[in-house]
C-alpha positions in Angstrom: 58.3 134.2 72.7 56.4 131.0 72.0 57.8 128.2 69.9 55.5 129.3 67.1 57.2 132.6 67.0 60.7 131.2 67.1 62.2 131.0 63.7 64.4 128.0 64.6 61.4 126.0 65.5 59.5 127.1 62.4 62.4 126.8 60.0 62.1 123.9 57.2 65.3 122.0 58.4 64.9 119.6 55.5 65.5 122.3 53.0 68.4 123.5 55.0 69.7 120.0 55.0 69.7 119.7 51.2 71.4 123.2 51.0 74.2 122.1 53.4 74.8 118.9 51.3 74.9 120.8 48.0 77.3 123.4 49.4 79.5 120.7 51.2 79.6 118.5 48.0 80.3 121.6 46.0 83.3 122.6 48.2 84.8 119.0 47.9 84.4 119.3 44.1 86.1 122.8 44.0 89.1 121.1 46.0 89.2 118.2 43.5 88.9 120.3 40.4 91.7 122.7 41.7 94.0 120.1 43.1 97.5 119.9 41.9 99.5 116.8 42.0 102.8 118.6 42.5 101.4 120.7 45.3 99.4 118.8 47.8 97.9 121.8 49.7 95.1 121.5 52.4 91.4 122.0 51.4 91.6 125.1 53.9 94.6 126.6 52.3 93.7 130.2 51.4 96.1 130.2 48.5 93.9 127.6 46.8 90.4 128.1 45.5 89.1 125.5 47.9 90.3 127.8 50.7 88.8 130.9 49.2 85.4 128.8 48.7 85.5 128.0 52.5 85.5 131.8 53.2 82.6 132.3 50.7 80.7 129.5 52.4 81.1 130.9 55.9 80.1 134.4 54.8 77.2 132.7 52.9 76.1 131.2 56.2 76.3 134.6 57.8 74.2 136.1 55.2 71.7 133.3 55.4 71.5 133.7 59.3 71.1 137.4 59.1 68.3 137.0 56.5 66.4 134.8 59.1 66.8 137.7 61.6 64.9 140.1 59.6 61.2 140.7 59.8 59.4 138.7 57.1 57.3 141.7 56.3 60.3 143.6 55.1 60.5 141.6 51.9 57.0 142.6 51.0 57.0 146.1 51.9 60.3 146.9 50.5 60.1 144.6 47.4 59.9 147.5 44.9 62.8 149.5 46.6 65.0 146.4 46.6 64.3 146.0 42.9 65.0 149.6 41.8 68.1 149.8 44.0 69.4 146.5 42.1 68.5 148.2 38.8 70.4 151.2 39.6 73.5 148.9 40.9 73.2 147.1 37.2 73.3 150.5 35.5 76.2 151.6 37.6 77.9 148.5 36.8 77.7 149.0 33.0 79.8 152.3 33.3 82.4 151.5 36.0 82.9 147.7 35.8 86.3 146.8 34.2 86.1 144.5 31.1 86.7 140.8 32.2 86.4 138.1 29.5 84.6 140.4 27.2 81.8 141.5 29.7 81.5 144.4 32.2 79.4 142.7 34.9 81.9 142.4 37.8 82.3 145.2 40.3 85.9 145.0 41.8 86.3 146.2 45.4 89.9 145.5 46.3 90.5 141.7 46.6 86.9 140.9 46.2 84.8 140.8 42.9 81.0 140.7 43.0 78.5 140.2 40.2 75.4 142.3 40.7 73.5 140.1 38.3 73.3 137.5 40.9 71.3 139.8 43.1 68.9 140.8 40.1 67.3 137.3 40.1 66.2 137.6 43.9 65.1 141.3 43.5 63.2 140.6 40.3 61.4 137.7 42.2 60.4 139.9 45.1 59.1 142.3 42.6 57.1 139.8 40.7 55.5 138.5 43.8 54.8 141.9 45.1 52.9 142.9 41.8 51.0 139.7 41.4 49.9 139.3 44.9 48.1 142.6 44.9 44.4 142.5 45.7 42.1 140.8 43.1 45.1 140.4 40.6 44.3 137.7 38.0 46.7 136.7 35.1 44.1 136.1 32.5 44.7 138.6 29.4 47.8 139.8 27.3 47.3 143.1 29.1 48.0 141.4 32.5 51.4 140.4 31.2 52.7 143.7 30.2 53.7 145.0 33.5 55.2 141.6 34.4 57.1 141.7 31.1 58.5 145.1 31.9 59.7 144.0 35.4 61.5 141.0 33.9 62.9 142.8 30.8 64.3 145.9 32.7 67.1 143.8 34.5 67.3 141.5 31.4 68.3 144.6 29.2 70.7 145.9 31.9 72.4 142.5 32.0 72.6 142.2 28.2 74.3 145.6 28.1 76.9 144.3 30.4 77.4 141.6 27.7 76.4 138.9 30.1 74.0 136.9 28.0 74.1 133.7 30.0 73.0 135.5 33.2 70.3 137.5 31.2 68.7 134.3 29.7 68.2 133.1 33.3 65.1 135.5 33.3 63.3 133.3 30.9 62.8 131.0 33.9 60.1 133.3 35.2 57.9 132.0 32.4 57.6 128.7 34.5 56.3 130.7 37.4 54.1 132.6 35.4 52.5 129.4 33.8 51.9 128.0 37.4 50.0 131.2 38.3 47.6 131.1 35.5 49.5 132.3 32.4 47.9 130.6 29.3 50.0 127.7 27.8 49.9 129.6 24.5 52.7 131.8 25.6 55.0 128.9 26.3 53.9 127.3 23.0 54.9 130.6 21.1 58.1 130.7 22.8 58.9 127.1 22.0 57.8 127.9 18.3 60.2 130.8 18.2 63.0 128.8 19.5 62.3 125.9 16.8 62.0 128.5 14.1 65.2 130.1 15.0 67.0 126.7 15.1 65.6 125.6 11.8 66.2 128.9 10.2 70.0 129.0 11.2 70.8 125.3 10.8 69.3 124.9 7.4 69.9 128.4 6.0 73.2 127.4 4.5 71.6 124.3 2.9 70.3 125.1 -0.6 67.3 123.4 -2.3 68.9 123.0 -5.5 72.6 123.1 -6.7 72.1 127.0 -7.0 71.7 128.8 -3.7 70.0 131.5 -5.3 66.9 129.2 -5.7 66.4 129.3 -2.0 67.4 127.4 1.2 65.7 124.5 3.1 65.7 126.8 6.3 62.8 129.0 5.2 61.0 126.2 3.5 61.0 124.2 6.7 60.1 127.1 8.9 57.0 127.9 6.7 56.2 124.3 6.5 56.0 124.2 10.3 53.8 127.3 10.4 51.3 125.7 8.0 51.2 122.5 10.1 50.5 124.5 13.1 47.7 126.2 11.4 45.9 123.0 10.2 46.3 121.3 13.7 44.9 124.3 15.4 41.9 124.9 13.0 41.2 121.1 12.8 41.5 119.7 16.3 40.8 122.9 18.5 38.2 124.9 16.4 36.5 122.1 14.5 37.1 123.9 11.2 35.2 122.1 8.3 37.4 119.4 6.8 36.4 120.3 3.1 37.6 123.9 3.6 41.0 122.5 5.0 41.5 120.1 2.2 40.8 123.0 -0.3 43.5 125.2 1.3 46.0 122.2 1.5 45.4 121.4 -2.1 46.2 124.9 -3.1 49.4 124.9 -1.1 50.6 121.4 -2.3 49.7 122.2 -6.0 51.7 125.5 -5.8 54.8 123.7 -4.4 54.4 121.0 -7.1 54.2 123.6 -9.8 57.2 125.4 -8.4 59.2 122.2 -8.3 58.3 121.0 -11.9 58.9 124.4 -13.5 61.5 124.4 -16.0 60.8 127.8 -17.7 62.2 130.2 -15.3 64.3 130.6 -12.2 62.2 130.5 -8.9 63.5 131.5 -5.5 61.6 128.8 -3.2 62.0 131.2 -0.4 59.7 133.7 -1.8 57.2 130.7 -2.8 57.1 129.5 0.7 56.3 133.1 2.1 53.8 133.7 -0.4 52.1 130.3 0.3 52.1 131.2 3.9 50.8 134.6 3.4 47.9 133.3 1.2 47.0 131.0 4.2 47.1 134.2 6.6 44.8 135.9 4.2 42.5 132.7 4.1 42.2 132.7 8.0 41.3 136.6 7.8 38.6 135.9 5.4 37.1 133.3 7.5 37.2 135.7 10.5 35.5 138.4 8.5 32.5 136.3 7.4 32.3 133.9 10.2 33.3 136.3 13.1 35.6 133.5 14.7 38.1 135.7 16.6 40.4 132.9 17.3 41.2 132.8 13.6 42.6 136.3 13.9 45.2 134.9 16.5 46.2 132.2 13.8 46.7 134.8 11.3 48.8 137.2 13.6 51.0 134.3 15.0 51.6 133.1 11.5 52.3 136.7 10.2 54.9 137.3 13.1 56.2 133.8 12.6 56.9 134.7 9.0 58.8 137.8 10.0 60.8 136.1 12.8 61.8 133.3 10.3 62.9 135.8 7.8 64.9 137.8 10.4 66.6 134.8 12.0 69.7 135.2 9.9 69.9 138.8 10.9 69.5 138.1 14.5 72.1 135.3 14.4 74.7 137.3 12.4 74.1 140.9 13.7 72.9 140.5 17.3 75.0 137.8 18.5 78.8 138.0 19.3 81.1 135.8 17.1 82.0 133.5 20.0 78.3 132.9 20.7 77.6 132.3 16.9 80.4 129.7 17.0 79.0 128.0 20.3 75.4 127.7 18.6 76.9 126.1 15.3 78.9 123.7 17.3 75.8 122.8 19.3 73.8 122.3 16.1 76.5 120.4 14.3 77.0 123.1 11.8 80.8 123.3 12.7 83.4 121.0 14.3 85.7 123.2 16.4 87.3 120.8 18.8 90.2 123.0 19.3 88.1 126.2 19.6 84.5 126.9 20.5 83.8 123.1 21.0 87.0 122.4 23.1 85.4 122.8 26.5 82.4 120.8 25.8 84.5 118.0 24.1 87.0 117.8 27.0 84.2 117.8 29.5 82.4 114.8 27.8 85.8 113.0 27.9 86.1 113.7 31.5 82.6 112.4 32.4 82.8 109.4 30.0 86.2 108.4 31.6 84.7 108.3 35.1 82.5 105.3 34.1 80.0 104.0 36.6 81.9 104.3 39.8 84.4 107.0 38.9 88.1 107.1 39.4 87.9 108.2 43.0 88.4 111.4 44.7 91.3 113.6 43.8 92.1 110.9 41.0 90.7 112.5 38.0 93.3 112.8 35.4 91.3 115.1 32.9 90.5 117.8 35.7 93.8 117.4 37.5 95.8 117.9 34.4 93.6 121.0 33.6 92.4 119.7 30.1 88.9 121.1 31.0 88.8 125.0 31.3 86.4 126.6 33.8 86.3 123.1 35.7 85.8 124.6 39.1 83.2 127.0 37.8 80.9 126.6 34.9 82.1 123.1 34.1 82.5 121.8 37.7 79.9 118.9 37.1 82.5 117.2 35.0 84.7 116.8 38.1 81.8 115.0 39.6 81.5 112.7 36.6 85.1 111.9 36.5 85.7 111.3 40.1 82.6 109.9 41.2 81.2 108.4 38.0 77.5 107.8 37.1 76.6 107.0 40.7 77.9 110.2 42.0 76.3 112.3 39.3 73.1 110.7 39.8 73.4 111.3 43.7 74.2 115.2 43.1 71.2 115.4 40.7 69.1 113.6 43.5 70.0 116.1 46.1 68.9 118.9 43.7 65.8 117.1 42.8 65.0 116.8 46.5 65.6 120.4 47.1 63.4 121.4 44.3 60.5 119.1 45.5 61.0 120.6 48.8 60.6 124.2 47.5 57.5 123.3 45.6 56.1 121.7 48.8 56.8 124.9 50.7 55.2 126.9 47.9 52.0 125.0 47.9 51.6 125.2 51.9 51.7 129.1 51.9 48.7 131.1 53.0 49.8 134.4 51.2 50.0 134.9 47.5 53.5 136.8 47.9 55.0 133.9 49.6 53.7 131.3 47.1 54.7 133.3 44.1 58.4 134.0 45.5 58.6 130.3 46.0 57.9 129.4 42.5 60.2 132.0 41.3 63.0 130.5 43.4 62.1 127.0 42.2 62.0 128.2 38.3 65.6 129.8 38.7 67.2 126.9 40.4 65.7 124.5 37.8 66.8 126.6 34.9 70.4 126.9 36.3 70.5 123.2 36.9 69.0 122.2 33.4 71.3 124.6 31.5 74.6 124.0 33.4 74.4 120.2 33.4 73.1 120.2 29.9 76.0 122.4 28.5 78.6 120.2 30.2 77.0 117.1 28.5 76.9 118.8 25.3 73.2 119.1 25.1 72.8 122.8 25.6 74.8 125.7 24.3 77.6 127.0 26.4 76.2 130.3 28.0 78.3 130.5 31.2 76.0 130.1 34.1 77.1 128.6 37.4 75.8 125.2 39.2 73.8 126.6 42.1 75.6 126.2 45.5 78.3 124.1 43.7 80.5 126.4 41.4 83.4 128.3 42.6 82.7 131.9 43.5 81.1 134.2 46.1 78.7 136.0 44.0 76.8 132.9 43.0 76.8 131.3 46.2 75.8 134.6 48.1 73.0 135.3 45.6 71.5 131.8 45.6 71.9 131.6 49.6 70.2 135.0 50.2 67.3 134.0 47.7 66.7 130.6 49.5 66.8 131.9 53.0 64.5 134.7 52.1 62.0 131.9 51.2 62.6 130.0 54.4 62.0 133.1 56.4 58.8 133.7 54.6 57.9 130.2 54.9 58.7 130.1 58.9 56.3 133.2 59.3 53.3 131.1 58.5 53.3 129.7 61.9 53.5 133.0 63.5 50.5 134.1 65.7 48.2 136.7 64.1 
């Protein structure tokens, strides 16, 4: 065997170094967050979470090493088989998993609990890479997105049925990979529009325009206004629509609003006024398309029509589709409610812990907020607050820097791949890691809703650590294969 065929020679040791740094720092943070002043146990004490985490780390190393020993072609050839095997496992989990904290997502095997959703990220990444790397595949039209959407939505739906919303939302991260591989930016813009419309609709749906809430609320008015602004910007800047026609349409809209506001003769529900005005604008674009044959205006009309329906349904989605505890978390995030002793307690205590750490921190094992257990889930979802309290701003930045270096290394690995399958999979890994990091750190700082996802390689637990380790080491194996002789 030549050096080039030796996986240890071809392995990206810099990525391995960043992985080891994160795992080590995470282990120390687990020890710090679960440390008890009254019981000064060893970091290797198997009765403590740090000791159990050490076991997970050793087994993760074994899984990573075993992954490197496999033939790299296995992951391509058996991508669909791995994917459907995990789907079957997710379906099985729905029916046999016990209910833990309101969800049925954990398989209990004696003393060990495992969450199959962690494997679904890796399996979906392989399936997407397999499908998109087929000969002459181009991501150019909406039709090309349909099979990819099905691949993503199938595990997403199974995890939702397990009532594990946080893990399901991670699958949104694949949009980043799709954008890199040629998906039009319109899709991301539409997703952003949907999020903004949802937030505006929910936050201001309880704010009446007048003293009488029967006259309408600002939520729908603002949502329709946003849709109209997008219509004008798109038509004027991207399609060079005639200014006179835009002024005419704008004049009709503004005049209608003024007449409605100044009306003193009959009661008007401004929600209906906003919908009618937006509907008129949709009809306007359809008429232009009919006479001018500008197909792009059909897209404006279609997007506006769907946006109207989505804005009107936001209240239904929020109140009927989400669980009560999820509604409260979103309300707290949007400052619609103050619940410092309930849904907002975790985030409030987390911010207190991070703020108390200051610039340099209180020192290892000296954090009072975490040691006195003021922060729930401080060694799992909220473990980053332990870093902030014990090591301060400097320690927090250092941890984020290592994550950034790992992400940059994965992107560098992706760009040097010769095969489409390897490159696409690498971008899937980078997207998932980035999404986890952004959401987890954001929710600890009170910038994101609390959806309960772990910090990769850091949070306590074997499922997360195993899942991310296998996913990363599959990438390292694929990357190492580029140096093998043909």
